C-alpha positions in Angstrom: -0.2 -0.1 -0.1 2.9 2.2 0.6 4.1 1.6 -2.7 0.8 2.5 -4.3 0.4 5.6 -2.3 3.8 6.5 -3.9 2.7 5.8 -7.4 -0.6 7.6 -7.0 1.3 10.7 -5.7 3.4 10.4 -8.9 0.5 10.0 -11.1 -1.3 13.1 -9.6 1.9 15.4 -10.2 1.8 14.2 -13.8 -1.9 14.4 -14.4 -2.6 18.0 -12.8 -0.8 19.9 -15.5 -3.6 18.7 -18.2 -6.3 19.0 -15.7 -5.7 22.2 -14.6 -5.4 23.6 -18.1 -8.8 22.2 -19.0 -10.2 24.0 -16.1 -8.6 27.0 -17.1 -10.0 26.9 -20.5 -13.3 26.7 -19.0 -13.3 29.8 -17.5 -12.6 31.9 -20.9 -15.4 32.6 -23.1 -14.1 30.8 -25.8 -14.9 27.3 -24.4 -18.6 26.6 -23.1 -18.6 23.7 -21.4 -21.8 22.4 -19.7 -21.9 21.3 -15.9 -22.4 17.7 -17.1 -19.2 17.8 -19.4 -16.9 19.3 -16.2 -18.5 16.5 -13.9 -17.6 14.1 -16.3 -14.4 15.2 -16.9 -13.5 15.4 -13.3 -14.6 11.9 -12.5 -12.3 11.1 -15.7 -9.4 13.0 -14.0 -9.6 11.1 -11.0 -10.1 7.8 -12.6 -6.9 9.0 -14.6 -4.7 9.7 -11.3 -5.9 6.2 -9.6 -5.6 3.9 -13.0 -2.0 5.3 -13.9 -1.1 4.7 -10.1 -2.1 1.3 -10.2 -1.1 0.5 -13.5 2.5 1.4 -12.9 2.4 -0.5 -9.4 1.2 -3.4 -11.4 3.9 -3.0 -14.3 6.5 -3.2 -11.7 5.3 -6.2 -9.8 4.1 -8.4 -12.9 4.8 -7.0 -16.5 8.2 -6.3 -16.5 9.2 -9.6 -14.3 6.9 -11.7 -16.5 8.5 -10.5 -19.7 11.9 -10.8 -18.3 11.4 -14.2 -16.9 10.2 -15.4 -20.2 12.8 -14.0 -22.3 15.8 -15.2 -20.3 14.0 -18.7 -19.8 13.3 -19.0 -23.4 16.9 -18.1 -24.3 18.5 -20.5 -21.9 16.8 -23.3 -23.6 19.3 -22.5 -26.8 16.6 -23.5 -29.2 16.5 -20.8 -32.1 13.7 -22.5 -33.5 11.6 -22.3 -30.1 12.4 -18.7 -29.1 11.2 -17.7 -32.6 8.0 -19.5 -32.9 7.1 -18.5 -29.3 7.8 -15.0 -29.9 5.7 -14.9 -33.4 2.6 -16.5 -31.6 3.0 -14.2 -28.4 3.3 -11.1 -30.6 0.5 -11.8 -32.4 -1.8 -12.7 -29.5 -1.0 -9.8 -27.7 -1.7 -7.5 -30.7 -5.1 -9.3 -31.7 -6.3 -8.6 -28.1 -5.1 -5.0 -27.8 -8.0 -2.8 -27.0 -6.7 -0.2 -29.2 -6.6 -2.0 -32.3 -10.4 -2.7 -32.1 -10.9 1.0 -32.3 -8.7 1.1 -35.5 -10.5 -1.9 -36.9 -13.8 -0.3 -36.6 -12.2 2.9 -38.3 -11.5 1.0 -41.5 -14.7 -1.2 -41.6 -16.2 0.6 -44.5 -13.3 -0.3 -46.9 -12.1 -3.8 -45.4 -13.2 -6.5 -43.0 -12.3 -5.4 -39.5 -11.4 -9.1 -38.3 -9.1 -9.4 -41.4 -7.2 -6.2 -40.6 -6.9 -7.2 -36.4 -5.1 -10.7 -37.7 -3.2 -9.4 -40.4 -1.7 -6.6 -38.1 -1.4 -9.6 -35.6 0.6 -11.3 -38.1 2.8 -8.5 -39.0 3.6 -7.7 -35.2 4.5 -11.1 -34.7 6.8 -11.2 -37.7 8.6 -8.3 -36.7 8.9 -9.5 -33.2 10.9 -12.3 -34.8 13.0 -10.0 -36.9 13.8 -8.0 -33.5 14.7 -11.4 -31.8 17.0 -12.6 -34.6 18.8 -9.0 -34.7 19.7 -9.8 -30.9 20.7 -13.2 -31.7 22.9 -12.5 -34.5 23.8 -9.1 -33.3 23.1 -6.7 -35.9 22.8 -3.0 -35.4 19.4 -1.5 -35.3 19.9 1.5 -37.3 20.6 -0.7 -40.6 17.6 -2.7 -40.2 15.3 0.3 -39.6 16.8 2.0 -42.7 15.6 -1.0 -44.5 12.4 -1.6 -43.5 11.6 2.2 -43.7 12.6 2.4 -47.3 10.3 -0.5 -47.8 7.5 1.2 -46.0 8.0 4.5 -48.2 7.9 2.3 -51.2 4.4 0.9 -50.4 3.3 4.3 -49.6 3.7 5.1 -53.4 2.3 2.2 -54.4 -0.6 3.1 -52.2 -0.9 6.5 -53.7 -1.1 4.6 -57.3 -4.0 2.6 -56.2 -6.0 5.6 -55.3 -6.3 5.4 -51.4 -3.6 7.7 -50.6 -6.3 9.0 -47.9 -5.5 5.9 -45.8 -2.0 6.8 -45.7 -2.2 8.9 -42.2 -4.2 6.0 -40.8 -1.7 3.2 -41.7 1.2 5.2 -40.1 -1.3 6.0 -37.0 -1.7 2.2 -36.9 2.1 1.6 -35.7 1.3 3.9 -32.8 -1.8 2.5 -31.7 -0.8 -1.3 -31.9 2.0 -0.8 -29.2 -0.6 0.2 -26.5 0.0 0.2 -22.7 -0.4 -3.8 -22.3 2.1 -4.8 -24.8 5.1 -2.1 -24.3 6.4 -3.1 -20.8 5.9 -6.7 -21.7 7.9 -6.7 -25.0 10.4 -4.4 -23.6 11.1 -6.5 -20.5 11.1 -9.5 -23.3 14.0 -7.9 -24.9 16.0 -7.3 -21.6 15.6 -10.9 -20.9 16.7 -12.3 -24.4 19.7 -9.9 -24.5 20.6 -10.8 -21.0 21.1 -14.1 -22.1 22.0 -14.2 -25.8 23.5 -10.4 -26.0 27.1 -9.7 -26.0 29.2 -6.5 -24.6 26.5 -4.5 -26.3 23.7 -6.0 -24.6 22.6 -2.6 -23.2 21.4 -1.2 -26.7 20.3 -4.8 -27.9 17.6 -4.9 -25.3 15.6 -1.7 -26.5 14.5 -1.9 -30.6 11.8 -4.5 -29.9 9.0 -1.9 -29.7 10.5 0.1 -32.4 10.5 -2.7 -35.1 7.1 -4.1 -34.0 5.6 -0.8 -35.0 6.5 -1.1 -38.4 4.4 -4.6 -38.5 1.0 -2.6 -38.5 2.1 0.3 -40.9 3.0 -2.4 -43.4 -0.2 -4.4 -43.0 -2.5 -1.6 -43.4 -0.4 -0.3 -46.4 -1.0 -3.6 -48.0 -4.6 -3.9 -47.2 -5.0 -0.5 -48.7 -3.4 -1.5 -51.8 -5.4 -4.3 -52.5 -8.8 -2.4 -51.4 -11.2 -1.4 -54.3 -13.2 1.2 -52.5 -12.7 4.6 -51.0 -12.6 4.9 -47.2 -15.4 6.8 -45.9 -14.9 7.8 -42.5 -18.0 8.9 -40.2 -17.2 11.2 -37.0 -18.4 9.3 -34.1 -20.8 10.8 -31.7 -18.7 12.6 -28.9 -21.9 14.0 -27.0 -21.6 13.7 -23.0 -24.5 11.5 -21.7 -26.7 13.0 -19.1 -26.7 9.8 -17.6 -23.0 10.4 -16.2 -22.8 7.1 -14.0 -24.6 5.1 -16.7 -22.1 5.9 -19.1 -19.0 5.2 -17.0 -20.6 1.7 -16.0 -21.4 1.1 -19.7 -18.0 2.0 -20.9 -16.2 0.3 -17.7 -17.8 -2.9 -18.5 -16.9 -3.0 -22.0 -13.3 -2.0 -21.1 -13.1 -4.6 -18.5 -13.8 -7.5 -21.0 -11.3 -6.1 -23.4 -8.3 -5.7 -20.9 -9.2 -9.2 -19.5 -8.9 -10.6 -23.0 -5.4 -8.8 -23.4 -4.0 -9.7 -20.1 -5.7 -13.0 -20.2 -3.7 -13.8 -23.3 -0.3 -13.0 -21.7 -1.3 -14.5 -18.1 -2.1 -17.9 -19.9 1.1 -17.6 -22.0 3.0 -17.2 -18.7 1.6 -20.2 -17.1 2.7 -22.5 -19.9 6.0 -21.0 -19.7 6.2 -21.6 -16.0 4.9 -25.3 -16.4 7.2 -26.1 -19.2 10.6 -24.5 -18.3 10.3 -21.4 -15.7 9.8 -23.3 -12.5 9.6 -19.8 -10.4 9.1 -19.9 -6.7 5.9 -19.6 -5.1 7.0 -15.8 -3.8 7.5 -14.9 -7.3 4.3 -16.3 -8.3 2.5 -14.4 -5.7 4.1 -11.1 -6.5 3.4 -11.5 -10.2 -0.4 -12.5 -9.6 -0.9 -9.4 -7.4 0.8 -7.3 -10.0 -1.7 -8.6 -12.6 -4.5 -7.6 -10.4 -3.2 -4.2 -10.1 -2.4 -3.9 -13.7 -5.8 -5.1 -14.9 -7.7 -2.9 -12.2 -5.8 0.1 -13.2 -5.7 -0.1 -16.8 -9.6 -0.4 -16.8 -9.9 2.6 -14.4 -7.6 4.5 -16.8 -9.1 3.7 -19.8 -12.6 4.1 -18.9 -11.8 7.6 -17.5 -10.1 8.6 -20.5 -12.8 7.4 -22.9 -15.8 9.0 -20.9 -14.2 11.8 -19.6 -11.7 13.2 -22.0 -12.9 12.5 -25.4 -15.8 14.6 -25.5 -13.8 17.5 -23.9 -10.8 17.0 -26.6 -13.3 17.1 -29.4 -15.0 20.1 -28.2 -11.9 22.0 -27.3 -10.3 21.6 -30.9 -13.7 22.4 -32.6 -14.1 25.7 -30.3 -10.7 26.9 -30.6 -10.7 26.6 -34.4 -13.6 28.3 -34.9 -12.8 31.2 -32.7 -9.0 31.3 -32.6 -7.6 29.3 -35.4 -4.2 31.0 -35.2 -3.9 29.6 -31.8 -4.0 26.0 -32.7 -0.5 25.3 -32.8 0.5 27.0 -29.8 -2.3 25.1 -27.6 -1.4 21.8 -29.5 2.4 22.4 -28.1 1.1 22.9 -24.7 -1.1 20.1 -24.6 1.7 17.8 -26.2 3.8 18.7 -23.3 1.2 17.9 -20.8 0.0 14.4 -22.5 3.4 13.0 -22.4 3.4 13.8 -18.7 0.0 11.7 -18.3 0.9 8.4 -20.4 1.1 5.6 -18.2 3.7 3.8 -20.6 5.9 6.8 -20.5 6.9 6.2 -16.9 7.5 2.4 -17.3 9.8 3.3 -20.2 12.1 5.8 -18.6 12.3 3.9 -15.5 13.5 0.8 -17.6 15.8 3.3 -19.5 17.5 4.6 -16.5 17.9 1.0 -15.0 19.4 -0.8 -18.2 21.8 2.1 -18.9 22.8 2.6 -15.2 21.7 6.1 -15.1 23.5 6.8 -18.5 20.3 7.9 -19.9 18.2 9.6 -17.0 14.6 9.7 -16.5 14.6 13.4 -16.7 16.5 13.6 -20.0 14.2 11.3 -21.4 11.2 13.3 -20.1 12.2 16.5 -21.2 13.1 15.0 -24.6 9.7 13.2 -25.1 7.9 16.4 -24.0 9.4 18.7 -26.6 9.1 16.1 -29.5 5.6 15.4 -28.9 4.7 19.2 -28.3 6.2 20.0 -31.5 4.5 16.9 -33.3 0.9 18.0 -32.3 1.7 21.6 -33.3 2.9 20.6 -36.7 -0.3 18.6 -36.8 -2.4 21.4 -36.1 -0.3 23.7 -39.1 -1.2 20.9 -41.3 -4.9 20.9 -40.6 -4.9 24.7 -41.0 -3.4 24.5 -44.3 -4.6 21.3 -45.6 -1.4 19.5 -46.8 -0.2 15.8 -47.1 1.1 14.0 -44.1 4.2 12.9 -46.8 5.5 16.3 -46.5 6.0 15.5 -42.6 6.7 12.0 -42.5 9.4 11.3 -45.4 11.7 14.2 -44.4 11.0 13.1 -40.7 12.0 9.7 -40.8 15.3 10.6 -43.1 16.3 13.0 -40.6 15.9 10.3 -37.9 17.5 7.6 -39.8 20.6 10.1 -40.6 20.9 10.8 -36.9 21.4 7.1 -36.3 24.9 7.3 -38.2 26.2 9.9 -35.9 24.9 8.8 -32.3 25.4 5.9 -30.0 23.4 2.9 -30.8 21.6 2.8 -27.3 20.2 6.3 -27.9 18.8 5.2 -31.5 17.2 2.1 -30.2 15.7 4.0 -27.0 14.5 6.8 -29.5 12.4 4.3 -31.9 11.1 2.4 -28.6 10.0 5.7 -27.5 8.0 6.6 -30.7 5.7 3.6 -29.9 5.4 4.4 -26.2 4.7 8.1 -26.7 1.4 7.3 -28.7 -0.5 6.1 -26.2 -4.1 5.8 -24.8 -3.8 9.7 -23.8 -3.0 10.7 -27.6 -5.7 8.3 -29.1 -8.3 9.4 -26.7 -7.7 13.3 -26.2 -5.5 14.6 -28.9 -6.9 12.7 -31.8 -10.4 14.2 -30.9 -8.9 17.6 -30.3 -8.1 17.0 -34.0 -10.9 15.9 -35.3 -12.7 18.6 -33.8 -10.6 21.2 -35.4 -10.5 19.5 -38.5 -14.4 19.5 -38.6 -14.5 23.1 -37.8 -11.9 24.1 -40.6 -12.3 21.7 -43.4 -15.5 19.8 -42.8 -15.8 16.0 -42.0 -14.9 14.9 -45.4 -11.2 15.7 -44.9 -11.0 14.4 -41.3 -9.5 11.0 -42.7 -6.6 12.9 -44.7 -6.0 15.8 -42.2 -7.0 14.7 -38.6 -5.3 11.2 -38.7 -1.9 11.2 -38.6 -1.5 12.8 -35.5 -0.5 10.0 -33.7 2.1 9.1 -36.5 3.8 12.6 -35.8 3.6 11.8 -32.1 5.3 8.4 -33.0 7.9 10.1 -35.0 9.0 13.2 -33.1 10.8 11.6 -30.1 13.0 9.7 -32.9 14.7 13.1 -33.4 14.5 14.7 -30.3 16.2 11.7 -28.2 18.8 11.1 -30.9 19.3 14.8 -30.7 20.0 14.4 -27.1 22.5 11.6 -28.1 24.3 13.9 -30.4 24.4 16.7 -27.9 26.1 14.1 -25.5 28.8 12.9 -28.2 29.9 16.4 -28.9 30.0 17.5 -25.1 32.3 14.5 -24.5 34.1 15.3 -27.5 34.9 19.0 -26.4 35.7 17.8 -23.1 38.1 15.6 -24.3 40.0 18.0 -26.7 40.0 20.3 -23.4 41.3 17.6 -21.6 44.1 16.9 -24.2 44.9 20.6 -24.5 45.9 21.0 -20.6 47.6 17.9 -21.0 49.9 19.1 -23.7 50.4 22.7 -21.9 51.3 20.8 -18.6 53.9 18.8 -20.3 55.4 22.1 -22.2 55.6 23.6 -18.9 57.8 20.7 -17.3 59.9 20.4 -20.2 60.5 24.3 -20.0 61.3 24.1 -16.3 63.4 21.0 -16.8 65.8 22.9 -19.2 
C-alpha cells in the first residue's frame, strides 16, 4: 500500500497540469462547457490518476518480471526455432487482444473487413518481433535494419498512392503507434531485456531496446498492403462525442466494455506465462504470488484509466478542438504544443519506459533527460499537426523528411540512443494521444475543413507523435557525443600545456 500511495502521488503530479489547463480554459468565454461535461471530466481525471498509479505498480510487480523471465527462460533453452516460434505467437496474440486495435478496426470497416485487419496486423507484429529477436541473436545494428524497412514502407506508400487510396496513408502510420499500447509495451520491452541478458554480447545494453521499434513497423506495413488491395474509398464518419446526461450509466457501460477487452488482452499474456512456467520457468511460489498481485493491479488500473479517459477526456478534447478552431484558429499550434507536453506527462507507459531506460543504462540516460526530450518532441509534433489541419496538406511532407532525419541521426549517435528513441516513438503514442489529442484534432478539422477531410488531415497526429521522439532523443544523444568530444579536446590541451611547462622548467 505504501508503494501504491507513492505511485498515485506520482500520477497526480503527472496528470495535474493537463487537468488544470482544461479547467482554466473552461473559465474563458471561448470554451462553453456544460456542467455535465465538467463533472464527467472531473470524474475522468480522478480515474486517470488512480488508474495510472495502479497500472505503474502492476507493471513493476508483474508485467516487467513476466517479460524478463520469459525472455531469459526461452533463451536458456538454446533452441532458436522454439524461441522464434514462441515470440511470433506471443506477438500475434497480444496484438490481436490489444484494445486500441479494435478502435482502429472499426474506423476502417467501411473499406475492409475489420477481423481481417486485426489478424493481419497481429501477424505483422509477430513477424517483426521475430525480426527483433533475430537482430539480438545475430548481433546486428538496429539502425541498418530500421533503414531497410522504412525504405520499404516508403515504397509501399508510393504504391498506395498509385492505387488511389492515398487518404489511407495517415491511418496506416497511426496504426503503428496505436498497436503498441500500454499492455504490450512493458511486456515486450522486458522480453527484450531478458533475451539480451542471455544471448547478448558486450553491446547487450542497446540490444535490449528496439523490439517496440520494430514491432511498430508491422502494423503500418499491414495496413498499407490492405489499402493497396482495397477497391473502394474509405468513408470515415465522425463519432458521436456528446456527453451523456446519465453520467454514472456512461461510466458503468464503458467500464464493463473496457473490462472485457482488458481481460482478453491480459488473459493472453497470463495464459502464455502459465504455459512457460509449467514447461521451463519453475519460479518460486513467492515470485508467482508477487506476479499475481501485480496482474491484479495492472488489470484494475488499466480498466479505471481507459474508462476515465474514454468517457471524460474524449468529448472534452473534441469540443476544445472545435471551439478553438472556430474562434481562434491562429492559436491552434500554440495550444497543441502545450497540450503535447502535458499529455506526455500523463501517459502511463512513458513512466515505465523511462524507469527501464534508466535501470538498463545504469543512469547513463536519466529519466529527467528522457522526459524532457519526449515532452519537446511530442509538443512539436502536435503543433505541426495543427498547422497541417489549418493549411490542408499531405502527411507525406512531414513523414518522409522526418524519418530521413531520424535515420540520418542514427549514423552519428551511440546505438543505445537510436534504440531508445525508436522504442519511445511507439510508447509516446498511447491512450492519452488517441483518446484526447486525436479527438482534439478531429474537432479542429471538422470546424476548419469539414468532416470529409478528417481521414486525410486529422488522422496522422498519432504518427507524428510516434515520429517526434526519434528526432528529439537522438538529438540528445548527438549533444552528449559533442559534449564528450569537447571535454576530451580540452583535457588533451591541458595535458599538452602541462607537459610543455614541465619541459621548459626542466631545461
